C-alpha positions in Angstrom: 26.5 -37.3 -5.9 26.8 -34.0 -5.0 26.0 -31.3 -7.3 24.4 -28.0 -7.3 21.3 -29.9 -8.3 21.3 -31.6 -4.8 22.5 -28.6 -3.0 19.7 -26.0 -4.8 17.0 -29.5 -3.4 18.1 -29.1 0.1 18.4 -25.5 0.2 14.7 -25.8 -1.2 13.6 -27.0 2.3 14.7 -23.3 4.3 11.9 -21.3 4.8 12.0 -17.1 4.9 11.3 -16.3 8.2 7.2 -16.1 8.4 6.4 -17.0 5.4 5.9 -20.4 3.6 7.5 -20.1 1.2 11.8 -20.7 0.4 14.5 -18.8 -0.2 15.1 -20.5 -3.6 11.2 -19.9 -4.6 12.0 -16.4 -3.7 15.2 -16.0 -6.2 17.3 -15.6 -3.2 20.0 -17.4 -3.7 22.5 -15.8 -5.7 25.4 -18.9 -5.8 26.1 -22.3 -5.2 29.5 -24.2 -6.1 29.5 -27.7 -4.9 32.8 -29.9 -5.4 34.2 -33.1 -3.4 33.2 -32.5 0.1 32.8 -28.4 -0.3 29.8 -26.3 -0.6 29.8 -22.9 -1.0 26.4 -20.8 -1.2 25.9 -16.9 -1.4 22.5 -15.3 -0.5 21.7 -12.1 -1.6 18.8 -10.4 0.7 16.8 -7.6 -0.4 15.7 -6.1 3.2 15.8 -7.8 6.6 17.8 -6.7 10.2 21.2 -9.0 11.3 19.5 -11.0 13.2 17.4 -12.6 10.2 20.2 -12.7 8.1 22.0 -15.0 11.0 18.4 -17.3 11.5 18.8 -17.7 7.9 22.3 -18.7 7.9 22.1 -20.8 10.6 19.2 -22.5 8.8 21.3 -23.3 5.1 24.2 -24.5 6.9 22.1 -27.0 9.3 20.1 -28.4 6.1 23.4 -28.3 4.5 25.7 -30.2 6.4 23.1 -33.2 5.7 24.2 -34.0 2.5 25.6 -37.4 2.0 29.4 -36.7 2.0 29.4 -32.6 2.7 32.3 -32.1 5.4 32.6 -28.1 5.0 30.3 -25.9 3.8 30.4 -22.1 3.7 27.1 -20.1 3.9 27.3 -16.0 3.1 24.0 -13.9 3.6 24.1 -10.1 2.1 22.3 -7.7 3.7 21.5 -4.2 1.4 23.4 -1.6 2.9 20.6 0.1 3.7 19.6 -2.6 6.2 23.6 -3.1 7.8 22.2 -1.6 10.7 18.5 -2.6 10.8 16.2 -2.0 8.7 12.6 -2.9 7.7 10.9 -6.3 8.3 11.4 -9.1 6.3 9.9 -8.8 2.8 12.0 -11.1 0.5 11.0 -9.3 -3.2 12.0 -5.0 -2.0 8.2 -4.3 -4.1 6.0 -7.2 -2.1 5.1 -7.2 1.3 2.7 -9.6 3.2 -0.8 -8.9 3.9 -1.5 -8.9 7.4 -3.9 -11.1 8.0 -4.2 -13.5 5.6 -1.5 -16.3 5.5 -2.0 -17.9 2.1 -2.2 -16.4 -1.5 -2.9 -18.5 -4.2 -3.6 -17.6 -7.8 -6.0 -19.6 -9.9 -4.6 -19.3 -13.4 -4.6 -21.3 -17.4 -2.4 -20.0 -20.4 -6.4 -19.7 -23.1 -10.0 -18.9 -21.5 -12.5 -20.6 -21.8 -11.1 -24.2 -20.2 -13.3 -22.5 -16.5 -10.3 -21.1 -14.3 -13.2 -18.6 -12.7 -15.5 -21.8 -12.0 -12.8 -24.2 -10.5 -12.3 -21.1 -8.5 -15.3 -20.6 -7.1 -15.8 -24.1 -6.3 -12.0 -24.1 -5.0 -12.5 -21.0 -2.4 -15.9 -22.6 -1.1 -14.6 -26.1 -1.1 -12.0 -24.5 1.3 -14.3 -23.1 3.0 -17.1 -25.8 3.1 -13.6 -27.4 4.7 -13.4 -25.3 7.7 -10.7 -22.6 6.3 -11.6 -18.5 6.6 -11.7 -18.1 2.8 -11.7 -15.4 0.6 -12.1 -15.0 -2.9 -10.4 -11.8 -5.6 -11.3 -11.3 -9.4 -8.8 -10.5 -10.8 -10.4 -10.7 -13.9 -10.7 -6.2 -15.0 -11.9 -6.2 -18.8 -14.7 -9.7 -17.9 -15.2 -10.1 -13.9 -17.5 -13.2 -13.9 -17.4 -14.2 -9.7 -20.2 -11.9 -8.6 -22.3 -13.9 -11.1 -21.3 -17.0 -10.3 -21.2 -15.9 -6.5 -25.0 -14.7 -6.4 -24.3 -11.5 -5.5 -23.6 -8.0 -6.7 -23.2 -5.4 -4.4 -21.0 -2.5 -3.9 -18.5 -2.5 -1.4 -19.0 -0.5 2.0 -16.1 1.6 3.4 -14.3 1.3 7.0 -13.6 3.7 9.6 -10.1 2.8 8.0 -11.6 3.8 4.7 -10.7 0.4 3.1 -13.0 -1.1 1.0 -15.2 -3.9 3.1 -15.5 -7.4 0.8 -19.0 -8.2 0.4 -19.4 -12.6 1.3 -21.9 -14.8 0.7 -21.5 -18.7 0.8 -19.2 -18.5 3.4 -16.2 -16.1 1.1 -15.2 -12.9 0.9 -14.7 -11.1 -2.4 -13.8 -8.4 -4.0 -14.4 -8.3 -7.9 -14.1 -4.9 -10.6 -18.3 -6.1 -11.6 -18.9 -4.5 -7.6 -18.0 -1.3 -8.9 -19.0 -1.0 -12.4 -22.6 -0.3 -13.5 -24.6 -2.9 -15.1 -22.6 -4.1 -18.4 -20.0 -1.5 -18.8 -16.9 -2.0 -20.1 -13.9 -1.3 -18.7 -11.2 0.0 -21.4 -8.2 0.6 -19.3 -4.6 0.6 -20.3 -2.0 -1.3 -17.9 -1.1 1.1 -15.2 -4.4 1.1 -14.3 -4.6 -2.5 -14.0 -2.1 -3.0 -11.9 -2.4 0.4 -9.4 -6.3 -1.6 -9.7 -4.6 -5.0 -8.2 -2.4 -3.3 -5.9 -5.6 -1.8 -4.5 -7.8 -4.9 -4.1 -5.4 -6.3 -2.7 -4.0 -3.7 -0.3 -6.7 -1.5 0.4 -9.2 -4.1 0.8 -10.2 -5.1 5.0 -10.0 -9.1 4.0 -9.5 -9.1 8.2 -7.9 -12.7 9.0 -8.0 -15.6 6.0 -6.4 -18.6 5.7 -6.8 -18.5 1.8 -7.2 -15.7 -0.6 -7.7 -17.5 -4.1 -6.4 -14.9 -7.2 -8.8 -15.5 -10.3 -6.7 -14.5 -12.8 -7.8 -13.8 -16.4 -6.2 -15.8 -19.0 -3.2 -15.3 -20.5 -0.1 -13.9 -19.1 -0.3 -10.4 -19.4 -0.6 -7.4 -17.0 -2.6 -8.6 -14.2 -0.7 -11.4 -13.8 2.1 -9.8 -12.5 1.1 -6.8 -10.9 -0.1 -9.8 -8.6 3.3 -11.1 -8.5 4.8 -7.6 -8.0 2.4 -6.8 -5.2 2.6 -10.0 -2.8 4.3 -12.6 -1.8 2.4 -15.2 -3.8 2.4 -18.3 -1.8 1.8 -21.0 -5.5 -0.2 -21.3 -9.1 -2.5 -23.5 -10.0 -3.3 -23.9 -13.0 -6.3 -24.7 -14.9 -6.8 -27.0 -18.8 -8.9 -28.8 -20.4 -7.5 -32.0 -22.2 -6.9 -31.0 -25.9 -3.8 -30.2 -27.0 -5.0 -26.5 -28.0 -5.3 -26.4 -24.0 -2.0 -27.6 -23.3 0.3 -26.3 -25.5 -0.7 -22.4 -23.5 -0.5 -24.1 -20.2 3.1 -24.5 -20.5 3.5 -21.3 -21.2 1.2 -20.0 -18.0 4.1 -22.8 -16.3 6.2 -20.5 -17.4 5.7 -17.2 -16.4 5.5 -18.3 -12.7 8.9 -20.6 -13.0 10.2 -16.7 -14.2 8.8 -14.4 -11.6 9.9 -17.3 -8.6 6.5 -18.9 -8.0 6.2 -22.2 -6.9 3.7 -24.4 -9.3 1.1 -26.0 -6.6 -0.4 -27.9 -9.6 -2.9 -29.0 -12.6 -5.7 -29.5 -12.4 -7.9 -30.3 -15.3 -11.8 -29.4 -16.4 -14.1 -30.5 -18.2 -12.4 -34.0 -18.2 -14.8 -36.1 -19.1 -19.2 -36.6 -19.8 -21.1 -39.4 -18.9 -24.5 -40.0 -20.3 -27.5 -40.5 -18.4 -27.0 -44.0 -19.6 -23.7 -44.1 -17.8 -21.6 -44.3 -20.9 -18.2 -42.2 -20.5 -18.1 -39.7 -23.6 -14.4 -38.3 -23.9 -15.2 -35.0 -26.1 -12.2 -33.5 -25.1 -9.6 -36.1 -25.1 -8.9 -37.3 -21.5 -5.6 -37.4 -19.5 -4.0 -34.8 -21.2 -3.9 -32.6 -17.6 -2.0 -35.2 -16.0 0.4 -35.7 -19.0 1.3 -32.5 -19.5 1.7 -32.5 -15.8 4.0 -35.4 -15.5 5.6 -33.9 -18.6 6.9 -30.6 -16.0 7.7 -32.3 -13.2 4.4 -31.0 -11.5 2.0 -32.1 -9.3 -1.6 -33.5 -11.0 -4.5 -32.2 -8.5 -6.9 -34.3 -10.2 -9.6 -33.4 -13.1 -13.5 -32.4 -13.1 -16.1 -34.1 -15.9 -18.3 -32.4 -17.4 -21.2 -32.0 -15.1 -24.5 -29.9 -16.4 -25.4 -29.1 -12.4 -22.0 -27.4 -12.6 -23.0 -24.5 -15.6 -27.0 -24.2 -13.7 -24.5 -23.8 -10.3 -22.5 -21.4 -12.1 -25.2 -19.5 -14.3 -27.9 -19.1 -10.4 -25.2 -18.2 -7.8 -24.8 -21.5 -5.9 -21.5 -23.0 -7.0 -22.3 -26.8 -7.1 -20.0 -27.1 -3.3 -22.5 -25.2 -2.1 -25.9 -26.5 -3.3 -25.0 -30.1 -3.1 -21.3 -31.0 -1.6 -22.0 -34.9 -0.9 -23.0 -35.3 -5.0 -20.3 -36.4 -7.3 -19.5 -33.0 -8.9 -19.0 -31.2 -5.9 -17.5 -33.6 -4.3 -14.6 -33.5 -7.3 -14.0 -29.7 -6.2 -13.9 -31.1 -2.6 -11.3 -33.9 -3.4 -9.3 -30.9 -4.9 -9.6 -28.6 -2.0 -8.5 -31.6 0.1 -5.4 -32.1 -1.9 -4.3 -28.6 -2.5 -4.8 -27.4 1.3 -2.3 -30.3 2.3 0.1 -29.4 -0.3 0.2 -25.4 1.5 0.3 -27.4 5.1 
């Protein structure tokens, strides 16, 4: 049946030129009308050139004509006045610009603390590196940076000849964290604007080089750091980490709602601490089980996988050698590598 939802779904296959994201996720589709056998679509670009607008218009017309029973298609693509004669390059959100050399940017988030989000971020970064990708990991938890400890490195970044920070690296992953810039246990006592400025610098003033993936470890919640990141760089998607119990799942919904509000696609949910297996082989579901998968189904998003409670994962985080690095063929490491493969497939 021809309706607005059908049209919107078709438009989700139209990528913004030069990006892996589609025009719907960028919030560029302003109006859709579908009646009988006719479809009308209005697209408003925030910058670009007439050539870019024409390319998007042609791509939209092509996918809309493939909808069954559609005979007439009318697509209008508007440019802002300043771009009519050929303005800046493609930039779907006026506040955002892609980071040169970085193909995919993925945010790892959680609604609440204590669910193992940073542990997941570290091991996912190492899993993607294990699979052959060039990977960076950005620690956006300004108040409580833990990536330096978990990755086993704590050194100040150097400055390049282009006056950019050169990120330290360990286990084949390039890293940036507030923890590299602090002395010992010195606290960060900042208001929101300072956090936003720091995150912008971590994205744009760091010499990341050529990366297939930049994973961003967000602090828990939906505050300044999350919004600053979404305003700074176009995200290819967000991953939500949760534990099985309802107390964690309740705030997962808020995290999903935040990503939806800022037009970031949800790549899926990971359930951490799914169960514990005793030395005798007995399976103990300490926090319940299956809540993450059920919530993914309820929210109509992908379930990327589950991570059981393994003592080895905790030890590896404390010693700075992620389990994917120290034991990639063992069950704890394999759990993260499976999720890394799934994530890679979803990102193309």
